[in-house]
C-alpha positions as CSV (number, residue, x, y, z in Angstrom):
1,M,297.9,68.2,148.4
2,M,294.2,68.5,147.7
3,R,294.5,72.2,147.3
4,D,296.7,71.6,144.3
5,F,294.1,69.4,142.5
6,P,292.7,72.3,140.4
7,R,296.2,73.2,139.2
8,Y,297.3,69.6,138.6
9,P,294.3,67.6,137.3
10,T,296.6,64.5,136.9
11,L,297.2,64.6,140.7
12,A,293.4,64.6,141.3
13,E,293.0,61.7,138.8
14,L,295.7,59.6,140.4
15,N,294.1,60.1,143.8
16,A,290.5,59.4,142.7
17,P,290.5,55.7,143.8
18,Y,291.7,56.8,147.2
19,F,288.9,59.3,147.7
20,A,286.4,56.8,146.3
21,R,287.3,54.4,149.2
22,W,286.6,57.2,151.7
23,T,283.2,57.9,150.0
24,A,282.4,54.2,150.2
25,M,283.3,54.0,153.9
26,R,281.0,57.0,154.5
27,D,278.2,55.3,152.6
28,V,278.5,52.1,154.5
29,L,278.4,53.9,157.8
30,A,275.3,55.8,156.8
31,R,273.3,52.7,155.7
32,G,271.7,52.0,159.1
33,W,270.4,55.5,159.7
34,R,267.5,55.5,157.2
35,R,267.5,59.2,156.7
36,R,266.2,60.9,153.6
37,G,266.5,64.2,151.8
38,R,268.2,67.1,153.7
39,R,268.6,64.9,156.9
40,R,270.6,62.4,154.8
41,D,272.7,65.1,153.3
42,L,273.6,66.3,156.9
43,L,274.3,62.8,158.0
44,L,276.6,62.2,155.1
45,A,278.5,65.4,155.7
46,A,278.9,64.7,159.4
47,I,280.2,61.2,158.7
48,A,282.6,62.4,156.0
49,H,283.8,65.2,158.4
50,S,284.4,62.6,161.1
51,L,286.4,60.4,158.8
52,D,288.6,63.2,157.6
53,L,292.1,63.0,158.9
54,G,292.2,66.8,159.1
55,T,289.4,66.7,161.6
56,W,291.2,64.1,163.8
57,H,294.4,66.2,163.6
58,S,292.5,69.3,164.6
59,L,290.8,67.7,167.6
60,V,293.6,65.6,169.0
61,R,296.7,67.6,168.1
62,S,295.6,71.2,167.8
63,Q,292.8,71.1,170.4
64,G,294.5,68.6,172.8
65,L,291.6,66.2,173.1
66,G,292.2,62.6,174.0
67,H,291.2,59.9,171.6
68,D,288.2,58.9,173.6
69,D,286.9,62.5,173.8
70,A,287.5,63.1,170.1
71,I,285.5,60.0,169.3
72,R,282.7,60.9,171.7
73,L,282.5,64.4,170.1
74,L,282.4,63.0,166.6
75,V,279.8,60.4,167.4
76,G,277.7,63.2,168.9
77,L,278.1,65.2,165.7
78,V,276.9,62.3,163.6
79,R,274.0,61.5,166.0
80,G,272.9,65.2,165.9
81,A,272.9,65.3,162.1
């Protein structure tokens, strides 16, 4: 669906509140890390990637990881950012 946003701006507009909630979740999760500058940018990207349902689908369904392993991997990604 998101790939269609450039062709259908109304679709993007209608989904803006949904994506704003994901951004808010990312920002809440990043609060305790106290990172600045480039390190903060990396942290935000790692958290956003971890929250993305496509990431979960890839790890669990495509790669065959169990839920616990997928969580451990994503937590490691965020900690390493």
